[in-house]
C-alpha positions in Angstrom: 15.6 -1.0 11.1 19.0 -1.6 12.7 22.1 -0.2 11.0 25.7 -1.3 11.4 29.1 -0.4 10.2 32.4 -2.3 10.3 36.0 -0.9 10.0 39.4 -2.5 9.9 39.7 -1.9 13.6 36.5 -3.7 14.5 36.5 -6.5 11.9 36.8 -10.0 13.3 37.5 -12.3 10.2 36.7 -16.0 10.2 37.8 -18.8 7.9 36.2 -18.2 4.4 38.0 -20.9 2.4 34.6 -22.3 1.2 33.3 -19.0 0.0 33.5 -18.1 -3.7 32.2 -15.3 -5.9 29.3 -16.0 -8.2 30.1 -14.9 -11.7 27.5 -12.8 -13.4 27.9 -14.5 -16.8 28.2 -18.0 -15.5 26.3 -18.6 -12.3 22.8 -17.2 -12.9 21.4 -20.8 -12.8 22.9 -21.4 -9.3 21.5 -18.1 -8.1 18.1 -18.7 -9.7 17.9 -22.2 -8.1 18.8 -20.7 -4.7 16.0 -18.2 -4.8 13.4 -20.4 -6.5 11.3 -20.7 -3.4 11.6 -17.1 -2.3 8.8 -14.5 -2.5 10.4 -13.1 -5.7 12.0 -15.8 -7.8 15.1 -14.5 -9.6 14.8 -13.7 -13.3 17.7 -13.3 -15.6 16.9 -9.6 -16.3 16.8 -9.0 -12.5 20.2 -10.8 -12.1 21.7 -8.6 -14.8 20.1 -5.4 -13.4 21.4 -6.2 -9.9 24.9 -6.4 -11.2 24.5 -3.2 -13.2 23.6 -1.2 -10.1 26.5 -2.5 -8.1 25.6 -5.9 -6.6 28.0 -8.8 -6.6 27.3 -12.1 -4.8 29.5 -14.6 -2.8 28.3 -18.0 -1.9 29.1 -21.3 -0.3 28.3 -24.3 -2.5 27.6 -27.8 -1.5 27.3 -30.4 -4.3 26.8 -27.7 -6.9 24.1 -25.9 -4.9 24.3 -22.6 -3.2 23.6 -23.1 0.5 24.5 -19.7 1.9 24.9 -16.3 0.1 25.8 -12.7 0.8 26.1 -9.8 -1.5 28.1 -6.6 -1.6 26.2 -3.5 -2.9 28.5 -0.7 -4.1 26.0 2.0 -3.5 28.3 5.0 -2.8 31.9 6.1 -3.2 32.6 5.7 0.5 30.4 2.9 1.8 29.5 -0.5 0.5 26.7 -2.7 2.0 26.7 -6.3 3.0 23.3 -7.3 1.6 21.0 -10.3 0.8 22.5 -12.5 3.5 20.7 -15.9 3.7 21.3 -19.6 4.2 19.1 -22.5 3.2 17.1 -23.8 6.1 18.8 -27.2 6.4 22.2 -25.5 6.7 21.3 -22.7 9.2 23.0 -22.4 12.6 26.2 -23.9 11.2 28.2 -20.7 10.7 27.8 -20.4 6.9 26.2 -17.0 7.0 29.1 -15.8 9.2 31.6 -17.1 6.6 29.9 -15.3 3.6 29.5 -12.1 5.6 33.1 -12.2 6.7 34.2 -12.8 3.1 32.2 -9.9 1.7 33.2 -7.6 4.6 36.9 -8.3 4.0 36.4 -7.5 0.3 34.8 -4.2 1.2 37.5 -3.2 3.7 40.3 -4.3 1.3 38.8 -1.9 -1.2 39.1 0.9 1.4 35.3 1.4 1.9 33.2 1.5 5.0 31.3 -1.8 5.4 27.7 -1.2 6.2 24.6 -3.3 6.7 21.0 -2.9 7.8 18.4 -5.3 8.8 15.0 -5.4 10.5 14.8 -5.0 14.2 13.5 -8.5 14.6 16.1 -10.3 12.4 18.0 -11.6 15.4 20.0 -14.1 13.3 21.4 -11.3 11.0 22.0 -9.0 14.0 24.0 -11.7 15.7 25.9 -12.6 12.5 26.8 -8.9 11.9 28.1 -8.5 15.4 30.0 -11.7 15.3 32.3 -10.4 12.6 32.8 -6.9 14.1 29.9 -4.8 12.9 28.9 -2.1 15.4 25.4 -0.9 15.7 24.8 2.8 14.8 22.0 5.0 16.0 19.7 6.2 13.3 20.9 9.8 13.7 24.6 8.7 13.3 24.0 6.8 10.0 26.2 8.7 7.6 25.1 7.1 4.4 21.9 7.1 2.3 20.8 4.1 0.2 19.7 4.9 -3.3 16.0 4.6 -4.0 14.8 2.7 -7.1 11.5 2.9 -8.8 
């Protein structure tokens, strides 16, 4: 696992004019369709539960279809996580993930929280995306936050 944080002083914003928040009560269908081919298709109870534990999602749409998505997870009083970052395969390597990550990171920083994110050691795309908007890698012993554990 690789952990990162981003602060106002390290943040490198990019143009996010195409990014919009998905609305909990309106956009479940868009989110469900986006995740339909994933290992865990999205159910409505899971969508509602994710919002109830602090998740909110931002996306870029193309012809009424989510093509790239990132979430913010409000998991503590001091740090919020950039989570669930992904882009549909035909749209990868075009900067869309960077835009949704920048949008969510700006939101976290504007709310006066530390922006965090973690990813697998081999997820080179996410590591590069995080670094491109100003996330700095943190050694495991310097990680100052704990993610909640759910049953």
